[in-house]
FIVEX-158170 format. One line per 8 residues: number of its first residue (from 0); for each residue x, y, z of C-alpha. Coordinates in steps of 0.5 Angstrom, whole numbers. Layout:
NUM) X Y Z; ...;
***
This chain:
0) 220 157 253; 220 162 248; 216 167 248; 211 169 243; 213 177 240; 207 180 237; 211 182 231; 208 178 225;
8) 215 175 221; 214 170 214; 211 164 216; 218 158 216; 215 151 216; 218 148 222; 222 141 220; 220 135 221;
16) 225 134 228; 222 141 230; 214 138 231; 215 134 238; 219 140 242; 214 145 239; 209 140 242; 213 140 249;
24) 212 148 249; 205 148 247; 203 143 253; 208 147 257; 204 155 255; 198 152 257; 200 150 264; 203 157 265;
32) 200 163 269; 201 166 262; 196 162 258; 190 161 264; 190 169 265; 190 170 257; 184 164 257; 180 167 262;
40) 180 173 258; 177 170 254; 173 168 258; 170 173 261; 169 177 255; 166 172 251; 171 171 245; 170 164 246;
48) 166 159 242; 166 153 248; 165 155 256; 165 149 261; 161 150 266; 162 148 273; 156 149 278; 158 152 284;
56) 164 155 282; 167 161 286; 170 164 279; 166 161 273; 171 164 268; 177 162 272; 175 155 273; 173 155 266;
64) 180 158 263; 182 152 268; 178 146 264; 181 149 257; 187 149 259; 189 143 262; 185 140 257; 188 142 251;
72) 195 140 255; 191 133 254; 190 133 248; 198 135 246; 201 131 251; 196 125 247; 196 127 239; 200 123 234;
80) 204 128 229; 205 127 222; 209 132 217; 206 132 210; 210 135 206; 208 136 198; 213 130 196; 208 126 201;
88) 201 128 199; 204 127 191; 205 120 194; 198 119 198; 194 123 193; 193 117 187; 190 112 193; 187 118 196;
96) 178 117 195; 176 123 191; 174 129 193; 165 130 193; 165 137 192; 157 140 192; 155 142 186; 156 150 184;
104) 151 155 185;
***
């Protein structure tokens, strides 16, 4: 698993062949102690908009973190991956329904 660096580097989009590996790495990370600790910290300091509640949990923050990380791992495992680049978008756009925007003002 790659380490996450705090240094901001210019974004480089992954090539399509990297998507499956990246998904596996994200799914693995969500099962790691580091992910659980980070999520638990977010739960304890109210830095999350979702908070699963389990009645009777001895440590509600730790339980909520385990649930959230497990759900994210499940979502990643079950996700269907798509890669869209400018060429794909240009081909699909003519057949897409028009986007309705609300009136300005």
